[in-house]
PDB file of N, CA, C and O in Angstrom:
ATOM      1  N   MET A   1     -12.254  15.148  -2.927  1.00  0.00           N
ATOM      2  CA  MET A   1     -11.529  13.924  -3.222  1.00  0.00           C
ATOM      3  C   MET A   1     -10.631  13.544  -2.050  1.00  0.00           C
ATOM      4  O   MET A   1      -9.935  14.393  -1.494  1.00  0.00           O
ATOM      5  N   ASP A   2     -10.649  12.302  -1.688  1.00  0.00           N
ATOM      6  CA  ASP A   2      -9.865  11.815  -0.563  1.00  0.00           C
ATOM      7  C   ASP A   2      -8.389  11.746  -0.932  1.00  0.00           C
ATOM      8  O   ASP A   2      -8.023  11.228  -1.987  1.00  0.00           O
ATOM      9  N   GLU A   3      -7.555  12.270  -0.057  1.00  0.00           N
ATOM     10  CA  GLU A   3      -6.113  12.205  -0.276  1.00  0.00           C
ATOM     11  C   GLU A   3      -5.616  10.785  -0.071  1.00  0.00           C
ATOM     12  O   GLU A   3      -6.228   9.992   0.644  1.00  0.00           O
ATOM     13  N   GLN A   4      -4.506  10.482  -0.706  1.00  0.00           N
ATOM     14  CA  GLN A   4      -3.898   9.168  -0.566  1.00  0.00           C
ATOM     15  C   GLN A   4      -2.611   9.264   0.238  1.00  0.00           C
ATOM     16  O   GLN A   4      -1.941  10.297   0.246  1.00  0.00           O
ATOM     17  N   VAL A   5      -2.282   8.184   0.905  1.00  0.00           N
ATOM     18  CA  VAL A   5      -1.021   8.060   1.624  1.00  0.00           C
ATOM     19  C   VAL A   5      -0.278   6.877   1.013  1.00  0.00           C
ATOM     20  O   VAL A   5      -0.808   5.769   0.926  1.00  0.00           O
ATOM     21  N   HIS A   6       0.943   7.131   0.597  1.00  0.00           N
ATOM     22  CA  HIS A   6       1.792   6.080   0.040  1.00  0.00           C
ATOM     23  C   HIS A   6       2.737   5.615   1.143  1.00  0.00           C
ATOM     24  O   HIS A   6       3.507   6.407   1.686  1.00  0.00           O
ATOM     25  N   ILE A   7       2.673   4.343   1.465  1.00  0.00           N
ATOM     26  CA  ILE A   7       3.491   3.752   2.525  1.00  0.00           C
ATOM     27  C   ILE A   7       4.464   2.785   1.865  1.00  0.00           C
ATOM     28  O   ILE A   7       4.056   1.876   1.142  1.00  0.00           O
ATOM     29  N   SER A   8       5.746   2.986   2.119  1.00  0.00           N
ATOM     30  CA  SER A   8       6.776   2.139   1.510  1.00  0.00           C
ATOM     31  C   SER A   8       7.763   1.686   2.563  1.00  0.00           C
ATOM     32  O   SER A   8       8.083   2.426   3.493  1.00  0.00           O
ATOM     33  N   SER A   9       8.242   0.466   2.408  1.00  0.00           N
ATOM     34  CA  SER A   9       9.323  -0.002   3.276  1.00  0.00           C
ATOM     35  C   SER A   9      10.575  -0.146   2.429  1.00  0.00           C
ATOM     36  O   SER A   9      10.525  -0.536   1.262  1.00  0.00           O
ATOM     37  N   LEU A  10      11.703   0.181   3.055  1.00  0.00           N
ATOM     38  CA  LEU A  10      12.988   0.176   2.372  1.00  0.00           C
ATOM     39  C   LEU A  10      14.027  -0.573   3.185  1.00  0.00           C
ATOM     40  O   LEU A  10      13.990  -0.569   4.416  1.00  0.00           O
ATOM     41  N   VAL A  11      14.944  -1.210   2.497  1.00  0.00           N
ATOM     42  CA  VAL A  11      16.160  -1.743   3.120  1.00  0.00           C
ATOM     43  C   VAL A  11      17.299  -0.919   2.543  1.00  0.00           C
ATOM     44  O   VAL A  11      17.445  -0.799   1.326  1.00  0.00           O
ATOM     45  N   VAL A  12      18.100  -0.357   3.433  1.00  0.00           N
ATOM     46  CA  VAL A  12      19.192   0.520   3.030  1.00  0.00           C
ATOM     47  C   VAL A  12      20.509  -0.107   3.476  1.00  0.00           C
ATOM     48  O   VAL A  12      20.693  -0.428   4.650  1.00  0.00           O
ATOM     49  N   GLN A  13      21.415  -0.275   2.527  1.00  0.00           N
ATOM     50  CA  GLN A  13      22.758  -0.769   2.838  1.00  0.00           C
ATOM     51  C   GLN A  13      23.696   0.429   2.881  1.00  0.00           C
ATOM     52  O   GLN A  13      23.750   1.221   1.941  1.00  0.00           O
ATOM     53  N   THR A  14      24.433   0.554   3.977  1.00  0.00           N
ATOM     54  CA  THR A  14      25.366   1.665   4.142  1.00  0.00           C
ATOM     55  C   THR A  14      26.746   1.131   4.505  1.00  0.00           C
ATOM     56  O   THR A  14      26.909  -0.039   4.851  1.00  0.00           O
ATOM     57  N   ARG A  15      27.707   1.996   4.420  1.00  0.00           N
ATOM     58  CA  ARG A  15      29.021   1.660   4.972  1.00  0.00           C
ATOM     59  C   ARG A  15      28.844   1.601   6.495  1.00  0.00           C
ATOM     60  O   ARG A  15      28.187   2.467   7.072  1.00  0.00           O
ATOM     61  N   PRO A  16      29.422   0.593   7.142  1.00  0.00           N
ATOM     62  CA  PRO A  16      29.202   0.436   8.585  1.00  0.00           C
ATOM     63  C   PRO A  16      29.525   1.692   9.397  1.00  0.00           C
ATOM     64  O   PRO A  16      28.826   1.999  10.363  1.00  0.00           O
ATOM     65  N   GLU A  17      30.552   2.403   9.023  1.00  0.00           N
ATOM     66  CA  GLU A  17      30.938   3.598   9.783  1.00  0.00           C
ATOM     67  C   GLU A  17      29.962   4.765   9.589  1.00  0.00           C
ATOM     68  O   GLU A  17      30.079   5.780  10.275  1.00  0.00           O
ATOM     69  N   ARG A  18      29.009   4.638   8.671  1.00  0.00           N
ATOM     70  CA  ARG A  18      28.060   5.712   8.385  1.00  0.00           C
ATOM     71  C   ARG A  18      26.630   5.411   8.849  1.00  0.00           C
ATOM     72  O   ARG A  18      25.732   6.225   8.636  1.00  0.00           O
ATOM     73  N   VAL A  19      26.411   4.256   9.477  1.00  0.00           N
ATOM     74  CA  VAL A  19      25.054   3.857   9.879  1.00  0.00           C
ATOM     75  C   VAL A  19      24.380   4.928  10.744  1.00  0.00           C
ATOM     76  O   VAL A  19      23.246   5.320  10.471  1.00  0.00           O
ATOM     77  N   ALA A  20      25.065   5.395  11.771  1.00  0.00           N
ATOM     78  CA  ALA A  20      24.451   6.368  12.689  1.00  0.00           C
ATOM     79  C   ALA A  20      24.107   7.667  11.968  1.00  0.00           C
ATOM     80  O   ALA A  20      23.050   8.249  12.210  1.00  0.00           O
ATOM     81  N   GLU A  21      24.984   8.120  11.095  1.00  0.00           N
ATOM     82  CA  GLU A  21      24.738   9.361  10.369  1.00  0.00           C
ATOM     83  C   GLU A  21      23.560   9.225   9.401  1.00  0.00           C
ATOM     84  O   GLU A  21      22.726  10.126   9.310  1.00  0.00           O
ATOM     85  N   ILE A  22      23.489   8.106   8.682  1.00  0.00           N
ATOM     86  CA  ILE A  22      22.386   7.884   7.746  1.00  0.00           C
ATOM     87  C   ILE A  22      21.074   7.725   8.517  1.00  0.00           C
ATOM     88  O   ILE A  22      20.032   8.226   8.096  1.00  0.00           O
ATOM     89  N   ARG A  23      21.138   7.033   9.631  1.00  0.00           N
ATOM     90  CA  ARG A  23      19.933   6.880  10.465  1.00  0.00           C
ATOM     91  C   ARG A  23      19.429   8.244  10.918  1.00  0.00           C
ATOM     92  O   ARG A  23      18.231   8.516  10.850  1.00  0.00           O
ATOM     93  N   ALA A  24      20.331   9.099  11.376  1.00  0.00           N
ATOM     94  CA  ALA A  24      19.943  10.441  11.820  1.00  0.00           C
ATOM     95  C   ALA A  24      19.341  11.245  10.664  1.00  0.00           C
ATOM     96  O   ALA A  24      18.367  11.973  10.859  1.00  0.00           O
ATOM     97  N   TRP A  25      19.914  11.120   9.466  1.00  0.00           N
ATOM     98  CA  TRP A  25      19.386  11.822   8.294  1.00  0.00           C
ATOM     99  C   TRP A  25      17.957  11.360   8.012  1.00  0.00           C
ATOM    100  O   TRP A  25      17.081  12.183   7.741  1.00  0.00           O
ATOM    101  N   CYS A  26      17.720  10.066   8.073  1.00  0.00           N
ATOM    102  CA  CYS A  26      16.385   9.517   7.811  1.00  0.00           C
ATOM    103  C   CYS A  26      15.375   9.999   8.846  1.00  0.00           C
ATOM    104  O   CYS A  26      14.224  10.279   8.509  1.00  0.00           O
ATOM    105  N   GLN A  27      15.793  10.095  10.079  1.00  0.00           N
ATOM    106  CA  GLN A  27      14.881  10.473  11.151  1.00  0.00           C
ATOM    107  C   GLN A  27      14.694  11.978  11.266  1.00  0.00           C
ATOM    108  O   GLN A  27      13.816  12.435  11.999  1.00  0.00           O
ATOM    109  N   ALA A  28      15.498  12.750  10.560  1.00  0.00           N
ATOM    110  CA  ALA A  28      15.414  14.213  10.652  1.00  0.00           C
ATOM    111  C   ALA A  28      14.108  14.738  10.058  1.00  0.00           C
ATOM    112  O   ALA A  28      13.589  15.756  10.516  1.00  0.00           O
ATOM    113  N   GLY A  29      13.584  14.071   9.069  1.00  0.00           N
ATOM    114  CA  GLY A  29      12.328  14.499   8.459  1.00  0.00           C
ATOM    115  C   GLY A  29      11.147  13.840   9.141  1.00  0.00           C
ATOM    116  O   GLY A  29      11.308  12.971   9.998  1.00  0.00           O
ATOM    117  N   ASP A  30       9.960  14.266   8.750  1.00  0.00           N
ATOM    118  CA  ASP A  30       8.757  13.704   9.358  1.00  0.00           C
ATOM    119  C   ASP A  30       8.121  12.622   8.493  1.00  0.00           C
ATOM    120  O   ASP A  30       7.029  12.147   8.805  1.00  0.00           O
ATOM    121  N   LYS A  31       8.786  12.228   7.417  1.00  0.00           N
ATOM    122  CA  LYS A  31       8.216  11.263   6.472  1.00  0.00           C
ATOM    123  C   LYS A  31       8.740   9.847   6.664  1.00  0.00           C
ATOM    124  O   LYS A  31       8.208   8.910   6.068  1.00  0.00           O
ATOM    125  N   SER A  32       9.772   9.673   7.483  1.00  0.00           N
ATOM    126  CA  SER A  32      10.357   8.332   7.593  1.00  0.00           C
ATOM    127  C   SER A  32      10.574   7.942   9.052  1.00  0.00           C
ATOM    128  O   SER A  32      10.719   8.780   9.943  1.00  0.00           O
ATOM    129  N   GLU A  33      10.588   6.629   9.245  1.00  0.00           N
ATOM    130  CA  GLU A  33      10.820   6.060  10.574  1.00  0.00           C
ATOM    131  C   GLU A  33      11.741   4.859  10.411  1.00  0.00           C
ATOM    132  O   GLU A  33      11.463   3.950   9.628  1.00  0.00           O
ATOM    133  N   VAL A  34      12.837   4.864  11.157  1.00  0.00           N
ATOM    134  CA  VAL A  34      13.778   3.745  11.120  1.00  0.00           C
ATOM    135  C   VAL A  34      13.295   2.702  12.117  1.00  0.00           C
ATOM    136  O   VAL A  34      13.132   2.992  13.303  1.00  0.00           O
ATOM    137  N   HIS A  35      13.067   1.485  11.628  1.00  0.00           N
ATOM    138  CA  HIS A  35      12.556   0.412  12.489  1.00  0.00           C
ATOM    139  C   HIS A  35      13.661  -0.507  12.983  1.00  0.00           C
ATOM    140  O   HIS A  35      13.499  -1.177  14.003  1.00  0.00           O
ATOM    141  N   ALA A  36      14.780  -0.545  12.273  1.00  0.00           N
ATOM    142  CA  ALA A  36      15.899  -1.381  12.706  1.00  0.00           C
ATOM    143  C   ALA A  36      17.176  -0.842  12.084  1.00  0.00           C
ATOM    144  O   ALA A  36      17.177  -0.303  10.977  1.00  0.00           O
ATOM    145  N   ALA A  37      18.256  -1.002  12.824  1.00  0.00           N
ATOM    146  CA  ALA A  37      19.573  -0.609  12.323  1.00  0.00           C
ATOM    147  C   ALA A  37      20.596  -1.623  12.807  1.00  0.00           C
ATOM    148  O   ALA A  37      20.678  -1.917  14.000  1.00  0.00           O
ATOM    149  N   ASP A  38      21.361  -2.144  11.888  1.00  0.00           N
ATOM    150  CA  ASP A  38      22.414  -3.102  12.204  1.00  0.00           C
ATOM    151  C   ASP A  38      23.745  -2.368  12.079  1.00  0.00           C
ATOM    152  O   ASP A  38      23.988  -1.716  11.064  1.00  0.00           O
ATOM    153  N   PRO A  39      24.603  -2.457  13.076  1.00  0.00           N
ATOM    154  CA  PRO A  39      25.878  -1.742  13.012  1.00  0.00           C
ATOM    155  C   PRO A  39      26.766  -2.176  11.840  1.00  0.00           C
ATOM    156  O   PRO A  39      27.741  -1.503  11.508  1.00  0.00           O
ATOM    157  N   ARG A  40      26.419  -3.296  11.226  1.00  0.00           N
ATOM    158  CA  ARG A  40      27.197  -3.738  10.058  1.00  0.00           C
ATOM    159  C   ARG A  40      26.785  -3.015   8.784  1.00  0.00           C
ATOM    160  O   ARG A  40      27.420  -3.192   7.744  1.00  0.00           O
ATOM    161  N   GLY A  41      25.705  -2.181   8.847  1.00  0.00           N
ATOM    162  CA  GLY A  41      25.377  -1.353   7.705  1.00  0.00           C
ATOM    163  C   GLY A  41      23.998  -1.501   7.109  1.00  0.00           C
ATOM    164  O   GLY A  41      23.780  -1.047   5.985  1.00  0.00           O
ATOM    165  N   THR A  42      23.060  -2.109   7.798  1.00  0.00           N
ATOM    166  CA  THR A  42      21.712  -2.273   7.243  1.00  0.00           C
ATOM    167  C   THR A  42      20.703  -1.479   8.064  1.00  0.00           C
ATOM    168  O   THR A  42      20.705  -1.534   9.294  1.00  0.00           O
ATOM    169  N   LEU A  43      19.844  -0.743   7.370  1.00  0.00           N
ATOM    170  CA  LEU A  43      18.742  -0.021   7.993  1.00  0.00           C
ATOM    171  C   LEU A  43      17.438  -0.502   7.359  1.00  0.00           C
ATOM    172  O   LEU A  43      17.383  -0.779   6.161  1.00  0.00           O
ATOM    173  N   ILE A  44      16.407  -0.595   8.164  1.00  0.00           N
ATOM    174  CA  ILE A  44      15.067  -0.900   7.666  1.00  0.00           C
ATOM    175  C   ILE A  44      14.189   0.272   8.060  1.00  0.00           C
ATOM    176  O   ILE A  44      14.103   0.632   9.234  1.00  0.00           O
ATOM    177  N   LEU A  45      13.536   0.864   7.065  1.00  0.00           N
ATOM    178  CA  LEU A  45      12.695   1.995   7.380  1.00  0.00           C
ATOM    179  C   LEU A  45      11.406   1.989   6.598  1.00  0.00           C
ATOM    180  O   LEU A  45      11.264   1.306   5.585  1.00  0.00           O
ATOM    181  N   VAL A  46      10.462   2.777   7.102  1.00  0.00           N
ATOM    182  CA  VAL A  46       9.171   2.971   6.464  1.00  0.00           C
ATOM    183  C   VAL A  46       9.036   4.460   6.179  1.00  0.00           C
ATOM    184  O   VAL A  46       9.351   5.299   7.023  1.00  0.00           O
ATOM    185  N   ILE A  47       8.563   4.774   4.976  1.00  0.00           N
ATOM    186  CA  ILE A  47       8.287   6.164   4.646  1.00  0.00           C
ATOM    187  C   ILE A  47       6.813   6.309   4.308  1.00  0.00           C
ATOM    188  O   ILE A  47       6.192   5.395   3.768  1.00  0.00           O
ATOM    189  N   GLU A  48       6.263   7.475   4.635  1.00  0.00           N
ATOM    190  CA  GLU A  48       4.896   7.825   4.276  1.00  0.00           C
ATOM    191  C   GLU A  48       4.967   9.096   3.458  1.00  0.00           C
ATOM    192  O   GLU A  48       5.624  10.061   3.848  1.00  0.00           O
ATOM    193  N   ALA A  49       4.285   9.094   2.317  1.00  0.00           N
ATOM    194  CA  ALA A  49       4.304  10.246   1.432  1.00  0.00           C
ATOM    195  C   ALA A  49       2.922  10.476   0.857  1.00  0.00           C
ATOM    196  O   ALA A  49       2.056   9.603   0.908  1.00  0.00           O
ATOM    197  N   SER A  50       2.730  11.662   0.309  1.00  0.00           N
ATOM    198  CA  SER A  50       1.424  11.996  -0.267  1.00  0.00           C
ATOM    199  C   SER A  50       1.284  11.513  -1.706  1.00  0.00           C
ATOM    200  O   SER A  50       0.198  11.576  -2.283  1.00  0.00           O
ATOM    201  N   GLY A  51       2.373  11.036  -2.282  1.00  0.00           N
ATOM    202  CA  GLY A  51       2.309  10.543  -3.646  1.00  0.00           C
ATOM    203  C   GLY A  51       3.552   9.760  -4.014  1.00  0.00           C
ATOM    204  O   GLY A  51       4.548   9.765  -3.290  1.00  0.00           O
ATOM    205  N   GLN A  52       3.480   9.096  -5.139  1.00  0.00           N
ATOM    206  CA  GLN A  52       4.602   8.284  -5.607  1.00  0.00           C
ATOM    207  C   GLN A  52       5.830   9.155  -5.867  1.00  0.00           C
ATOM    208  O   GLN A  52       6.951   8.745  -5.566  1.00  0.00           O
ATOM    209  N   ARG A  53       5.632  10.350  -6.421  1.00  0.00           N
ATOM    210  CA  ARG A  53       6.761  11.245  -6.716  1.00  0.00           C
ATOM    211  C   ARG A  53       7.489  11.628  -5.432  1.00  0.00           C
ATOM    212  O   ARG A  53       8.719  11.657  -5.405  1.00  0.00           O
ATOM    213  N   GLU A  54       6.746  11.921  -4.372  1.00  0.00           N
ATOM    214  CA  GLU A  54       7.360  12.284  -3.090  1.00  0.00           C
ATOM    215  C   GLU A  54       8.161  11.104  -2.532  1.00  0.00           C
ATOM    216  O   GLU A  54       9.248  11.297  -1.987  1.00  0.00           O
ATOM    217  N   SER A  55       7.635   9.892  -2.663  1.00  0.00           N
ATOM    218  CA  SER A  55       8.366   8.698  -2.220  1.00  0.00           C
ATOM    219  C   SER A  55       9.669   8.543  -2.984  1.00  0.00           C
ATOM    220  O   SER A  55      10.722   8.302  -2.395  1.00  0.00           O
ATOM    221  N   MET A  56       9.587   8.686  -4.311  1.00  0.00           N
ATOM    222  CA  MET A  56      10.782   8.517  -5.134  1.00  0.00           C
ATOM    223  C   MET A  56      11.799   9.631  -4.889  1.00  0.00           C
ATOM    224  O   MET A  56      13.003   9.383  -4.945  1.00  0.00           O
ATOM    225  N   ASP A  57      11.341  10.841  -4.622  1.00  0.00           N
ATOM    226  CA  ASP A  57      12.261  11.939  -4.303  1.00  0.00           C
ATOM    227  C   ASP A  57      13.044  11.624  -3.023  1.00  0.00           C
ATOM    228  O   ASP A  57      14.250  11.860  -2.952  1.00  0.00           O
ATOM    229  N   PHE A  58      12.346  11.088  -2.015  1.00  0.00           N
ATOM    230  CA  PHE A  58      13.025  10.715  -0.772  1.00  0.00           C
ATOM    231  C   PHE A  58      14.081   9.645  -1.053  1.00  0.00           C
ATOM    232  O   PHE A  58      15.216   9.748  -0.588  1.00  0.00           O
ATOM    233  N   ILE A  59      13.701   8.622  -1.813  1.00  0.00           N
ATOM    234  CA  ILE A  59      14.626   7.533  -2.133  1.00  0.00           C
ATOM    235  C   ILE A  59      15.829   8.070  -2.909  1.00  0.00           C
ATOM    236  O   ILE A  59      16.963   7.672  -2.641  1.00  0.00           O
ATOM    237  N   ASP A  60      15.597   8.957  -3.853  1.00  0.00           N
ATOM    238  CA  ASP A  60      16.701   9.542  -4.630  1.00  0.00           C
ATOM    239  C   ASP A  60      17.644  10.341  -3.741  1.00  0.00           C
ATOM    240  O   ASP A  60      18.863  10.233  -3.876  1.00  0.00           O
ATOM    241  N   ARG A  61      17.090  11.145  -2.831  1.00  0.00           N
ATOM    242  CA  ARG A  61      17.946  11.915  -1.902  1.00  0.00           C
ATOM    243  C   ARG A  61      18.714  10.990  -0.974  1.00  0.00           C
ATOM    244  O   ARG A  61      19.881  11.244  -0.674  1.00  0.00           O
ATOM    245  N   LEU A  62      18.075   9.918  -0.517  1.00  0.00           N
ATOM    246  CA  LEU A  62      18.735   8.948   0.346  1.00  0.00           C
ATOM    247  C   LEU A  62      19.904   8.288  -0.380  1.00  0.00           C
ATOM    248  O   LEU A  62      20.983   8.127   0.192  1.00  0.00           O
ATOM    249  N   ARG A  63      19.692   7.912  -1.623  1.00  0.00           N
ATOM    250  CA  ARG A  63      20.760   7.284  -2.418  1.00  0.00           C
ATOM    251  C   ARG A  63      21.964   8.198  -2.577  1.00  0.00           C
ATOM    252  O   ARG A  63      23.085   7.716  -2.740  1.00  0.00           O
ATOM    253  N   GLN A  64      21.754   9.497  -2.533  1.00  0.00           N
ATOM    254  CA  GLN A  64      22.829  10.463  -2.716  1.00  0.00           C
ATOM    255  C   GLN A  64      23.618  10.734  -1.438  1.00  0.00           C
ATOM    256  O   GLN A  64      24.650  11.403  -1.483  1.00  0.00           O
ATOM    257  N   GLN A  65      23.152  10.230  -0.313  1.00  0.00           N
ATOM    258  CA  GLN A  65      23.858  10.461   0.946  1.00  0.00           C
ATOM    259  C   GLN A  65      25.186   9.716   0.953  1.00  0.00           C
ATOM    260  O   GLN A  65      25.270   8.560   0.538  1.00  0.00           O
ATOM    261  N   ASP A  66      26.218  10.397   1.429  1.00  0.00           N
ATOM    262  CA  ASP A  66      27.547   9.795   1.499  1.00  0.00           C
ATOM    263  C   ASP A  66      27.511   8.560   2.403  1.00  0.00           C
ATOM    264  O   ASP A  66      27.086   8.649   3.555  1.00  0.00           O
ATOM    265  N   GLY A  67      27.942   7.439   1.900  1.00  0.00           N
ATOM    266  CA  GLY A  67      27.970   6.203   2.665  1.00  0.00           C
ATOM    267  C   GLY A  67      26.839   5.245   2.338  1.00  0.00           C
ATOM    268  O   GLY A  67      26.870   4.092   2.767  1.00  0.00           O
ATOM    269  N   VAL A  68      25.833   5.696   1.583  1.00  0.00           N
ATOM    270  CA  VAL A  68      24.739   4.807   1.180  1.00  0.00           C
ATOM    271  C   VAL A  68      25.200   3.998  -0.030  1.00  0.00           C
ATOM    272  O   VAL A  68      25.606   4.561  -1.047  1.00  0.00           O
ATOM    273  N   LEU A  69      25.132   2.684   0.091  1.00  0.00           N
ATOM    274  CA  LEU A  69      25.556   1.791  -0.983  1.00  0.00           C
ATOM    275  C   LEU A  69      24.392   1.362  -1.860  1.00  0.00           C
ATOM    276  O   LEU A  69      24.541   1.240  -3.076  1.00  0.00           O
ATOM    277  N   ASP A  70      23.218   1.128  -1.244  1.00  0.00           N
ATOM    278  CA  ASP A  70      22.066   0.663  -2.001  1.00  0.00           C
ATOM    279  C   ASP A  70      20.796   0.947  -1.212  1.00  0.00           C
ATOM    280  O   ASP A  70      20.791   0.911   0.018  1.00  0.00           O
ATOM    281  N   VAL A  71      19.720   1.231  -1.938  1.00  0.00           N
ATOM    282  CA  VAL A  71      18.390   1.400  -1.350  1.00  0.00           C
ATOM    283  C   VAL A  71      17.454   0.495  -2.126  1.00  0.00           C
ATOM    284  O   VAL A  71      17.326   0.621  -3.343  1.00  0.00           O
ATOM    285  N   SER A  72      16.805  -0.414  -1.427  1.00  0.00           N
ATOM    286  CA  SER A  72      15.868  -1.342  -2.071  1.00  0.00           C
ATOM    287  C   SER A  72      14.455  -1.078  -1.573  1.00  0.00           C
ATOM    288  O   SER A  72      14.193  -1.096  -0.370  1.00  0.00           O
ATOM    289  N   LEU A  73      13.555  -0.835  -2.508  1.00  0.00           N
ATOM    290  CA  LEU A  73      12.137  -0.698  -2.193  1.00  0.00           C
ATOM    291  C   LEU A  73      11.578  -2.102  -2.033  1.00  0.00           C
ATOM    292  O   LEU A  73      11.585  -2.888  -2.980  1.00  0.00           O
ATOM    293  N   ILE A  74      11.095  -2.418  -0.841  1.00  0.00           N
ATOM    294  CA  ILE A  74      10.606  -3.763  -0.544  1.00  0.00           C
ATOM    295  C   ILE A  74       9.092  -3.857  -0.681  1.00  0.00           C
ATOM    296  O   ILE A  74       8.565  -4.866  -1.150  1.00  0.00           O
ATOM    297  N   TYR A  75       8.399  -2.803  -0.270  1.00  0.00           N
ATOM    298  CA  TYR A  75       6.935  -2.847  -0.251  1.00  0.00           C
ATOM    299  C   TYR A  75       6.400  -1.452  -0.499  1.00  0.00           C
ATOM    300  O   TYR A  75       6.966  -0.470  -0.018  1.00  0.00           O
ATOM    301  N   HIS A  76       5.306  -1.360  -1.250  1.00  0.00           N
ATOM    302  CA  HIS A  76       4.646  -0.072  -1.494  1.00  0.00           C
ATOM    303  C   HIS A  76       3.136  -0.294  -1.453  1.00  0.00           C
ATOM    304  O   HIS A  76       2.604  -1.186  -2.115  1.00  0.00           O
ATOM    305  N   HIS A  77       2.470   0.523  -0.675  1.00  0.00           N
ATOM    306  CA  HIS A  77       1.015   0.391  -0.507  1.00  0.00           C
ATOM    307  C   HIS A  77       0.397   1.784  -0.544  1.00  0.00           C
ATOM    308  O   HIS A  77       0.966   2.738  -0.014  1.00  0.00           O
ATOM    309  N   VAL A  78      -0.769   1.895  -1.171  1.00  0.00           N
ATOM    310  CA  VAL A  78      -1.499   3.160  -1.219  1.00  0.00           C
ATOM    311  C   VAL A  78      -2.812   2.970  -0.462  1.00  0.00           C
ATOM    312  O   VAL A  78      -3.550   2.012  -0.691  1.00  0.00           O
ATOM    313  N   GLU A  79      -3.079   3.896   0.432  1.00  0.00           N
ATOM    314  CA  GLU A  79      -4.287   3.842   1.263  1.00  0.00           C
ATOM    315  C   GLU A  79      -4.880   5.244   1.306  1.00  0.00           C
ATOM    316  O   GLU A  79      -4.147   6.229   1.217  1.00  0.00           O
ATOM    317  N   SER A  80      -6.177   5.341   1.439  1.00  0.00           N
ATOM    318  CA  SER A  80      -6.786   6.666   1.564  1.00  0.00           C
ATOM    319  C   SER A  80      -6.482   7.217   2.958  1.00  0.00           C
ATOM    320  O   SER A  80      -6.479   6.480   3.944  1.00  0.00           O
ATOM    321  N   ALA A  81      -6.231   8.509   3.018  1.00  0.00           N
ATOM    322  CA  ALA A  81      -5.953   9.151   4.303  1.00  0.00           C
ATOM    323  C   ALA A  81      -7.143   9.008   5.229  1.00  0.00           C
ATOM    324  O   ALA A  81      -6.981   8.853   6.439  1.00  0.00           O
ATOM    325  N   GLN A  82      -8.325   9.060   4.671  1.00  0.00           N
ATOM    326  CA  GLN A  82      -9.552   8.921   5.467  1.00  0.00           C
ATOM    327  C   GLN A  82      -9.612   7.540   6.129  1.00  0.00           C
ATOM    328  O   GLN A  82      -9.987   7.429   7.296  1.00  0.00           O
ATOM    329  N   ALA A  83      -9.250   6.503   5.398  1.00  0.00           N
ATOM    330  CA  ALA A  83      -9.267   5.148   5.964  1.00  0.00           C
ATOM    331  C   ALA A  83      -8.233   5.006   7.077  1.00  0.00           C
ATOM    332  O   ALA A  83      -8.475   4.318   8.069  1.00  0.00           O
ATOM    333  N   LEU A  84      -7.095   5.647   6.917  1.00  0.00           N
ATOM    334  CA  LEU A  84      -6.049   5.563   7.943  1.00  0.00           C
ATOM    335  C   LEU A  84      -6.429   6.327   9.209  1.00  0.00           C
ATOM    336  O   LEU A  84      -5.957   5.998  10.297  1.00  0.00           O
ATOM    337  N   ASP A  85      -7.272   7.335   9.073  1.00  0.00           N
ATOM    338  CA  ASP A  85      -7.673   8.137  10.223  1.00  0.00           C
ATOM    339  C   ASP A  85      -8.775   7.478  11.061  1.00  0.00           C
ATOM    340  O   ASP A  85      -8.989   7.856  12.213  1.00  0.00           O
ATOM    341  N   ARG A  86      -9.472   6.493  10.482  1.00  0.00           N
ATOM    342  CA  ARG A  86     -10.550   5.824  11.218  1.00  0.00           C
ATOM    343  C   ARG A  86      -9.982   4.995  12.361  1.00  0.00           C
ATOM    344  O   ARG A  86      -8.942   4.351  12.225  1.00  0.00           O
ATOM    345  N   GLU A  87     -10.669   5.022  13.467  1.00  0.00           N
ATOM    346  CA  GLU A  87     -10.284   4.192  14.599  1.00  0.00           C
ATOM    347  C   GLU A  87     -10.702   2.771  14.321  1.00  0.00           C
ATOM    348  O   GLU A  87     -11.768   2.513  13.762  1.00  0.00           O
ATOM    349  N   MET A  88      -9.838   1.847  14.724  1.00  0.00           N
ATOM    350  CA  MET A  88     -10.177   0.428  14.547  1.00  0.00           C
ATOM    351  C   MET A  88     -11.087   0.020  15.699  1.00  0.00           C
ATOM    352  O   MET A  88     -10.782   0.266  16.866  1.00  0.00           O
ATOM    353  N   GLY A  89     -12.172  -0.585  15.366  1.00  0.00           N
ATOM    354  CA  GLY A  89     -13.110  -1.048  16.381  1.00  0.00           C
ATOM    355  C   GLY A  89     -12.890  -2.517  16.692  1.00  0.00           C
ATOM    356  O   GLY A  89     -12.036  -3.185  16.111  1.00  0.00           O
ATOM    357  N   ASP A  90     -13.674  -2.978  17.608  1.00  0.00           N
ATOM    358  CA  ASP A  90     -13.632  -4.393  17.958  1.00  0.00           C
ATOM    359  C   ASP A  90     -14.295  -5.162  16.830  1.00  0.00           C
ATOM    360  O   ASP A  90     -15.507  -5.054  16.643  1.00  0.00           O
ATOM    361  N   GLU A  91     -13.542  -5.923  16.087  1.00  0.00           N
ATOM    362  CA  GLU A  91     -14.020  -6.622  14.893  1.00  0.00           C
ATOM    363  C   GLU A  91     -14.667  -7.967  15.192  1.00  0.00           C
ATOM    364  O   GLU A  91     -15.061  -8.676  14.267  1.00  0.00           O
ATOM    365  N   ARG A  92     -14.783  -8.327  16.447  1.00  0.00           N
ATOM    366  CA  ARG A  92     -15.350  -9.638  16.790  1.00  0.00           C
ATOM    367  C   ARG A  92     -16.796  -9.722  16.517  1.00  0.00           C
ATOM    368  O   ARG A  92     -17.410 -10.763  16.754  1.00  0.00           O
TER     369      ARG A  92
END
């Protein structure tokens, strides 16, 4: 059976003085990537997980970080790992 990859994008609101610390926490693991950070307290990140439970566990741990005010799930997509591993060819 082909494994699935759950890809989610999040907007995280933090206290401005905690942006760098929360960003570092997000980047410490191998499941998330911070794509933007605003010094006023907004982070945009993407997480990849093997299942919905793993995604929600990450979000729950993130919400518990000191200085995190809100975490909003913006997008969630499920793709087969096999499809993600295929090289994209010239589609013309």
